[in-house]
Residue, then its C-alpha position, 0 to 999 in steps of 0.5 A: m675606660n672610665w668616663p672622667v678619663a674620656i672627658a679629660g681626653a676630649i678636653a685635651l684634644l680640644f685644647v691641642s686642636v685650639g693650640a694647633i690652629e693658633y700655631m697655624t694662624a700665628g703669621g710668624s709672630d713670636d708671641k703667638v707661636e709661643r702661646a700656641k706651643s704653651t697651650m698644646r704643651n699644657a693640654l698634654v701635661g694635664l692629660v698625663i697628670v689625669l691619666l697617671s692619677y687615674f692609674i695610681i688611684r686604681n692600682f692603690v685601691t685594687l692592691t689595698f682592698s684586694i678588689k678583683k677586676 
């Protein structure tokens, strides 16, 4: 695994954890619950974007330049 992908995973885990803590401490406030859900959703979407871009670029370079793994 590449170190940028590992860093992105750690950052996503951090933001999902922050969102989960916000969710648990929302106290029933609709605004706080929605903000917490948004934080967790955005962290996961960002991680998916990073992973997809990594795999697309890796496969493109491998296929284009015939680099063996």
